[in-house]
Structure formats: structure tokens, C-alpha cells
C-alpha positions in Angstrom: 35.8 -23.0 41.2 33.1 -22.2 43.8 30.5 -24.8 44.3 27.0 -23.4 43.5 24.2 -23.8 46.1 21.7 -25.0 43.5 22.7 -27.7 41.0 20.2 -28.5 38.3 20.6 -32.0 37.0 19.6 -33.4 33.6 17.4 -36.5 33.9 18.4 -39.7 32.1 15.4 -41.4 30.5 15.0 -45.2 30.1 12.4 -47.3 28.5 11.3 -50.8 29.2 8.4 -53.0 28.0 6.2 -51.7 30.8 6.7 -48.0 30.3 3.9 -45.4 29.9 3.7 -42.0 28.2 3.4 -39.4 31.0 7.1 -38.6 31.6 7.8 -37.3 28.1 4.4 -36.6 26.5 4.6 -36.6 22.7 7.9 -38.3 22.6 6.9 -41.9 23.2 6.9 -44.5 25.9 9.3 -43.8 28.8 9.4 -46.2 31.8 11.8 -44.3 34.0 13.4 -40.9 34.5 16.6 -41.1 36.6 16.5 -37.6 38.1 19.2 -37.9 40.8 22.0 -40.4 40.5 25.8 -40.3 40.4 26.1 -40.2 36.6 23.6 -37.4 36.0 25.1 -34.3 34.3 24.7 -30.7 35.4 22.3 -29.0 33.0 23.2 -25.3 33.4 25.6 -22.9 35.1 29.4 -22.9 35.5 29.4 -26.7 36.1 27.4 -27.6 33.0 28.3 -31.1 31.6 30.0 -32.3 34.8 28.6 -35.5 36.4 27.4 -35.6 39.9 30.1 -38.1 40.9 32.8 -35.8 39.5 31.5 -33.1 41.7 31.4 -35.4 44.7 35.1 -36.3 44.2 36.1 -32.6 43.9 33.9 -30.9 46.5 33.4 -33.8 48.9 31.4 -32.9 52.1 30.6 -29.5 50.6 28.2 -31.1 48.3 27.4 -34.3 50.2 27.3 -33.1 53.8 29.3 -34.2 56.8 26.7 -36.9 57.8 26.7 -38.4 54.4 30.5 -38.7 54.2 30.7 -40.3 57.6 28.2 -43.0 56.5 29.0 -43.7 52.8 32.3 -41.9 52.0 32.8 -40.2 48.7 30.0 -41.8 46.7 26.6 -40.2 46.1 24.4 -42.4 48.4 20.9 -42.1 46.7 19.2 -42.8 43.5 15.9 -40.9 42.7 13.6 -41.9 39.9 10.2 -41.2 38.4 8.4 -44.3 37.1 5.4 -44.6 34.8 3.9 -48.1 34.6 1.5 -49.0 31.8 2.0 -52.7 32.6 3.2 -54.8 35.5 6.9 -54.6 36.2 8.9 -57.8 36.6 8.3 -59.4 40.0 11.6 -58.7 41.7 13.7 -58.5 44.9 16.7 -56.5 46.0 19.6 -57.5 48.3 20.5 -55.7 51.5 24.0 -54.2 51.9 25.6 -57.4 53.3 24.1 -59.6 50.6 25.1 -57.1 47.8 28.7 -57.2 49.1 28.8 -61.0 49.2 27.0 -61.5 45.8 28.3 -58.6 43.7 31.4 -57.2 45.2 32.8 -54.4 47.4 31.6 -51.5 45.3 27.9 -52.4 45.5 25.2 -51.2 47.9 22.0 -53.0 48.8 18.6 -51.5 47.7 16.1 -50.4 50.3 13.6 -48.1 48.7 10.5 -46.0 49.1 7.8 -45.1 46.6 5.4 -42.1 46.7 2.3 -42.5 44.5 2.1 -39.4 42.4 -0.8 -40.6 40.2 -2.9 -43.8 40.4 -5.6 -45.2 38.2 -8.7 -46.5 40.0 -7.9 -49.9 41.5 -4.2 -49.6 40.8 -2.2 -52.2 42.8 1.3 -53.1 43.8 2.7 -56.4 45.1 4.4 -55.7 48.4 5.7 -59.0 49.7 4.1 -62.5 50.1 0.9 -63.5 51.8 1.1 -63.7 55.6 2.2 -67.1 56.8 4.2 -68.0 53.7 7.3 -69.8 54.9 10.7 -70.1 53.1 10.1 -73.6 51.8 6.8 -72.6 50.1 8.5 -69.4 48.7 11.4 -71.3 47.3 9.2 -74.0 45.7 6.9 -71.3 44.1 9.9 -69.3 42.7 11.5 -72.4 41.2 8.2 -73.6 39.7 7.1 -70.2 38.4 4.0 -70.1 40.6 5.1 -67.3 42.8 2.1 -65.1 41.9 -0.1 -67.5 43.9 1.6 -66.3 47.0 1.8 -62.6 46.1 0.5 -60.0 48.6 -1.5 -57.5 46.5 -2.1 -54.0 47.9 -4.4 -51.4 46.3 -2.8 -47.9 46.5 -4.0 -44.3 46.1 -2.4 -41.1 45.0 -0.6 -39.7 48.0 0.4 -43.0 49.6 4.0 -43.7 50.5 5.3 -47.2 50.4 8.4 -48.3 52.2 10.0 -51.4 50.7 12.8 -53.0 52.7 15.5 -55.0 50.9 14.5 -58.6 50.6 10.8 -57.9 49.9 9.4 -59.5 46.7 7.6 -56.7 44.9 6.2 -55.2 41.7 4.3 -52.1 40.4 1.1 -52.6 38.6 -0.4 -50.7 35.6 -1.7 -47.1 35.9 0.9 -45.8 38.4 3.1 -42.8 38.3 5.7 -43.2 41.1 8.5 -41.2 42.7 11.1 -43.6 44.0 14.1 -43.0 46.4 16.5 -45.7 47.1 20.1 -46.5 48.0 22.5 -45.9 45.1 22.1 -49.3 43.6 20.7 -50.9 40.5 20.8 -54.5 41.8 17.6 -56.1 40.8 17.0 -59.8 40.9 13.9 -60.7 38.7 11.7 -63.5 40.1 9.0 -63.5 37.4 8.2 -61.5 34.2 4.5 -62.3 33.7 5.3 -64.8 30.9 6.3 -62.0 28.5 8.2 -63.3 25.4 12.0 -63.1 25.6 12.2 -60.3 23.0 10.3 -58.0 25.4 10.8 -59.7 28.7 13.8 -59.6 31.1 16.2 -62.3 32.2 15.3 -64.0 35.5 17.7 -64.4 38.4 16.3 -67.4 40.3 19.4 -68.4 42.3 20.1 -64.9 43.5 16.4 -64.2 44.2 16.4 -67.3 46.5 19.5 -66.1 48.2 18.1 -62.7 49.2 14.3 -62.9 49.4 12.6 -62.8 52.8 9.1 -64.4 52.8 8.1 -62.5 55.9 9.1 -59.0 54.6 6.2 -56.9 53.4 5.7 -53.3 52.2 4.6 -50.6 54.7 1.9 -48.3 53.2 1.8 -44.9 54.8 -1.3 -42.8 53.9 -0.8 -39.1 53.0 -0.6 -37.0 56.2 -2.1 -33.6 56.7 0.4 -31.0 55.5 -0.2 -27.4 56.6 0.4 -24.8 54.0 4.0 -23.8 53.9 5.4 -26.7 55.8 7.5 -29.8 55.3 6.3 -33.1 56.8 8.3 -36.4 56.9 6.7 -39.3 55.0 9.2 -42.1 55.8 12.7 -42.4 57.1 15.3 -45.2 57.5 19.1 -45.4 58.0 19.6 -44.7 54.3 17.3 -41.8 53.5 14.5 -39.5 54.7 11.6 -38.5 52.5 9.5 -35.5 53.2 6.6 -33.7 51.4 6.5 -29.9 51.1 3.3 -28.0 50.1 2.6 -24.3 49.8 0.2 -22.0 48.1 0.6 -18.7 49.9 3.6 -19.0 52.2 7.4 -18.9 51.8 9.3 -21.8 53.4 12.8 -21.7 54.9 14.8 -24.8 54.9 18.4 -25.6 56.1 20.9 -28.2 55.1 22.9 -27.5 58.2 26.0 -28.7 56.4 24.9 -32.3 57.1 23.2 -33.6 54.0 22.3 -32.4 50.5 18.6 -31.9 49.7 17.2 -33.5 46.5 14.1 -31.6 45.5 11.5 -32.9 43.0 8.3 -30.9 42.1 5.3 -33.2 41.5 2.8 -30.4 41.2 2.9 -26.7 40.4 5.9 -24.4 40.3 8.3 -22.9 42.9 11.2 -20.5 43.1 14.2 -21.5 45.0 16.5 -18.8 46.5 19.9 -19.8 48.0 22.3 -17.0 48.7 22.4 -15.0 45.5 21.1 -17.9 43.3 17.6 -18.3 42.1 16.0 -21.2 40.2 12.4 -21.8 39.0 11.4 -25.5 39.3 8.4 -26.8 37.5 6.5 -30.1 37.6 8.7 -33.2 37.4 11.9 -31.1 37.5 14.6 -31.9 40.1 17.5 -30.0 41.6 20.1 -30.6 44.2 20.8 -28.2 47.1 24.4 -28.7 48.1 25.1 -29.4 51.8 27.2 -26.3 52.3 24.2 -24.1 51.3 22.8 -23.8 54.8 19.5 -21.8 54.8 17.5 -21.4 51.6 14.0 -20.3 50.8 11.1 -21.8 48.7 8.5 -19.4 47.3 5.4 -20.6 45.5 4.9 -19.4 41.9 1.7 -21.5 41.9 0.5 -23.9 44.5 3.2 -26.6 44.6 3.9 -30.0 46.0 7.5 -31.1 46.3 9.3 -34.2 47.6 12.6 -33.7 49.4 15.1 -36.6 49.8 18.1 -36.4 52.1 20.2 -38.5 54.5 18.6 -38.0 57.9 19.6 -38.4 61.5 19.7 -42.0 62.7 18.1 -41.3 66.0 15.0 -39.6 64.7 
């Protein structure tokens, strides 16, 4: 069966104690929408019901791209989420690739990630590392004693900010934030502190593993929103694992090209857009996500209304 150029994925919704109500209005609290990950199912077309990982195993570099297969083999390399926080998330830390291998086994990746602030309440904050000058001994004592918040590095954020979070950085999202997140394909989270929430609503802590992977000197990098000319794509952040770009247009068509090297994961965060790839068309509305397969090559975005879109892919290492 021919692989389509445009693969619309069904999100998987998850709720935790900190979840808000913006991802599924009228349905109830929803903390996260997993919009691109290996177990998402195709929502329409000839491949409906198939999982993304099933497609990867069948179509290989046609869906992933040559660059992706060279780096991570036949596993979908990214996880993309939308997060809605009504309360503080657990204070947490993620391992890097080597630590994940040593602590969890050969089939695990580390978790470097980036957030883009879609909406932010006035004064909304994140924790992005520990205070400058904090050494390992002070960090370890604070984690063990439960006083780690005394060392937390709080950062006020605005809608449009992008936050790059290397593995090893102790971090958390605060209330009033709607976030887009792209990361390595990993759900390895070691919780350091859960704000004293009762066990029925709180989460298990992972003190020993947190101590093993946390880096007291690692802090988040906050990147303000750049100027984005109408009908253009502008990189927000990049690393060896992913590249994140923003696309905006009100009046202009935009041509993009996968070049056969990497899929493009497209998420609309405002407005509506039509995607044209070969003979295929898809309308994408706010908070919808689709995958453009790597063998697509050139495709076109046409605004239905003024739209803002985030594009995640695996980029060139030398950029």
C-alpha cells in the first residue's frame, strides 16, 4: 500500500492532578495531549487505525527520513505534547541518553526537551534549574531533605517564549501555562518533589535516580519570540535531537520541503491552514497535528485564516 504524504494522527489524552481545562473544553480536566508519538493511531484515510510505530516498521525511511534512520534506526525519535497546567507539576529531572541506557536498559532514550509557551497567565513561572552557584553537595542534601525548592531557579515566562531544557536540568511548570513540548521519544521522568500533595493525588518520588542524573549547573535557556515575517518559517531552537520552527502566515502561501531527510510534525496553535502535498489536501485547525512523511518532498501551506504553526523535525547537526 502506498504511504500517504499527510498522516493525521489521533491524540492521546492524559490527566494528572495538575491538569487544566483548555485542551478539551467541556469534557473535563486534561493535563496532556500526546499528539505525536510512536503509539498514536492514524485518524483517517487508508491507514486508519494503524499505529505510527507500525508504519515506521513497514515504510522505514520513507516515513522517517534518511537522516532519522541514520541516527536512531527504526524507532520514531520524537514525542510531541500539549500541556495545560492549572497547578505546579512535580519538580522533576530527566536522564541523558547514556544515563537512560545505564539506569533503564537498551531500549530507552534520554529526554532533552523544549517548550513553547502558547498561553501564559500574568506572572506565570517555570522552574528551570537551580540557583547559580549551587554545588552538587548542596543539591544532594536539599533533595534528600525535601528542601530543594529553596534552591530552585524561578523564571517568569511570556506567551511566545521558547524554553530549551537539557537532560539533567531540575524543572517544573507552574500554574496558568499552556505549553507545546517536543522531546526525545522517552517518558523517563524522575520526580524530585511533588509539592507535599497527598499520596492519593501526588506522584511517587525517585530520589536515588534523581541524584544520579541531576546536574546542579544545568539551567533552562529562554528564547524570546523572534520576528517572523508573514509567510515564513523561523527556527526557534535546535539540538542534536530535534529542530523546532515557527511558521506564520495571513496572506501568503508557503512552500516547504522534507528533502527525504526527516518527517515534519506540524501543530497549529492559532488559526487554520490548508496543507497540499501531491494530490492530498488536509485542513488543520487549532491544536490539531499532522505528520508529513519524509518521502513527500515539497508541499504547500495556504492560510484559511491567519495561522501560527510549530514544526518539529530532526535537523542537520552542523547548523
